N, C-alpha and C positions, 0 to 999 in steps of 0.2 A: 478851551480844551473840550473837545467833545464826548459825548455820553458813552461811546464804545471805540475802542481800536479794531472792531471786527467789520469784516465784510464778508455776507454770508449770499447764497442762492441756494434754491430748493425747488425740487420738482417730484411729482407724482409720476413713477413708471408704471405701466401697466404690464408688469412682468413681476414673476415671484422672487422674494430676496437672493434666494441663491443663483438666480440666474444673473442678477444684477451685480452680484457681489464676483461672481466668475467673469463677465465682462470687465467690471471694474477694475480687476487685479490682474487678469491675465491676457486683457486685449487694450492695454493703455494705449498704445500706439494707434489706436483706430480711432480714439474720441479724445485723447488729454489735452489736445491744442484744436482752438478752432479753424477750420479751413480757410485759408489755403497753406496754413501752417499745419508741421506737423511734429510728432515726439518722436524720438527713438529712446528707448529703454539702454542704458551701458551697463548700468549694474544693479541688482536689485536683491539684498537680502532681507527678506520679510521678518523681521525681529526689532524690538528695540534697541537701538545703537546699531542698526545695520545700514549698509550702504544704499542709499535711495539717489541714483544718477541719474540724468538724462539730457538728452539735448533735443534742444528746440531748433527746428530748422523754417526759415522763413522763403517766402514765394521768391526772393531777389537774392538769395545767396546768405541770407542772415544765419548766423548761429550762435546761439546763447545757450550754453551749459547749465544746467539745473542742479547742483551738486548738494548733497545733504544727508541727514541721517533720517530714518525711523525714529519717531519718539514712541509710538505705540503701534502695536499690529495686533488687533483683536480680529481674529478669524470671523469672518461671515458677519460683521458688525461694523467696525471704524479702522481707518489707519492714518497715522498722524506724522507729517515730517515737519523738519526745518532745515533752514539753510543758514541757520546759525553758526555751526561747525560743519567740517567736511568730515567723511570718515576717519581720518587719521585724526580727530578732534581738535584741528587746527581752527581757530576762530576765522570766519569769513565775512565778515560784516554782516549782523542778521536783519532781515526784512520781514521775515514773518514765518509761523507755524500754520501749515496748512493741515486741515480735518476733512476728513470724506467718511461720511457716514451713512449708513442704511438702516432702515426698520421697517419692518412688515405694516402695511395699512391698506386695510379693508383687502380686495382681492391684488395687491399690486403693492409697490415699494415705496417709500418716501427715500428720497436722494438729497443728501445736505452736502454742502462744499463750504468750508469757515475758513477764512484766512485770518489770522489773530496778527496783530503787527505790535511791535515795542514801542512805536512810538505813533502820535498822531498824523506827523509827518508821512510817514511810510504809509499809512493807511489812505491818507489822501491820495499820495503819489500811485498808489495802485488802482485807485478809484479814477483819477485821470489817465491811467494806462488803458483802462476799459476793462478794469474787471467785471462790472456787471454784465456787459455785453459777451464779454469774453467767457466767463465762467458759466453763462447761461447758453451760450452756443455749446459748449463743451457738454453741460447737460443734456441739451437737446440731442447731440449726438451719440453720446450714451444710451438714451432712452430710445432712441431710432433703432438701434444694434437691438438693444434687449427686448423691446415689443414685435419688432420683426420675426425675431427669432422663438419668443412664447410660446 
C-alpha cells in the first residue's frame, strides 16, 4: 500500500491571482489538455453539485467524455470535481477527485492541481497514463497565457 492516493503538480505563475483564476475558469479550452489534445466545455454549473462536463479530443479523432459534478467551488481560490457520479447522480465508476487551487505567492500565484484516487491501483493507472507529464504541460499552458497577458 502506498503512502498516498494523491498525485499533484504545482507551479509558480508570474501573474496575479485574479488573472490566473479568470483564465483557469473562463478559458479552460485553451489550457486544460496538453497539446495536441484539446478540451471542449459541454456544460459547467459552477456550484457544489453542478454539472462539470467536458469532452477531450485527440489528434487522431479520439473522443473522451469527462462527465461529473463539482464538489466545491470557492470563487477565486479553488474548485473540485469528481467523476464518481454524473449530474443525475448516477454512479459512473469513480476514478478520482480533481482539485485545482490557487494562492497568492510573492508577486504571483501558486497553482496546484491534485488528483485524489479511491484506490492505489487507480493512482498507479493515472501515473502510467502520464499524469505528471500531462498535468505539468497543462500548468505550463495556463502559466504561458497568464504571464503573457499579465
